N, C-alpha and C positions, 0 to 999 in steps of 0.2 A: 516635946517631944513627940511625933505623931508616930503613932502606930501603923506600920505598913500591914497590908493584907496579905495573908498567905494565898499561895495559888489555890489551895483548898476552899478557902472563903471567898476567893472571886468565883470559883467555879460552883460554889452552891448558890450564891446571889444570881449569876447567868442562868442557872438552870431553873432557880424559882422563878425567873422573868420569863423564860421560855415556856415552863408549864403554864403560867398565867396568862401568856399570849396564847397558847393553844386552847385554853379554856375560853378564852374569849372568842375564838373562832367557832369553837364546838357550839356555844352558845347562839352566835349570830346564826348559825348553820339551822340549829333546832328551832330557831325562832322562824326562819324562811320557811322550812318545812311543814312547821303548823300552819303558817299562813296559807300556803298552797293548798294544802289539805282543806282548810277551812273555805277557800275559795273553791274547791272541787264540791265540797259538800252543798254549798250555795247554790251552783250552777246545777247540780243535779236537782235540787230541790226546785229551783224555778223551772226546769224543764218538765218534772214531772207535773208542777200546777198548771203550765201551759197546756200539757198533754190532757189534764181533767178538765180545763176549763173547754177546750177545743171539743172534748168529748160531750160536757154537758151542754155545748152550744148547738150540737146537732140535734139533741132531744131524742125522744121516742117516740116512734110512731104509733105504738098502742100500749095504754096501761098494763101493768104487771096483772091486774085482775083478770084481763081478757086473754092473757096468754096461757094460762093454766085454767084446766077444768076444773070444777069444785068436788072436792071428794064427799063420798057419801056419808 
């Protein structure tokens, strides 16, 4: 003879599955958010490096020692 599940047992099981699915969606959302933030950091770092490289490529007109007078 099989035991029939009560409505409470069915509700509990369905509720747990619903909670699990919500957890999976939240996990996926957090992973996407972290990937986006990582990409933003990489883009900022690359832009900063490009600006520095462009600035270094221009070079200085005169060395630093000529810019300042010598202290007594």
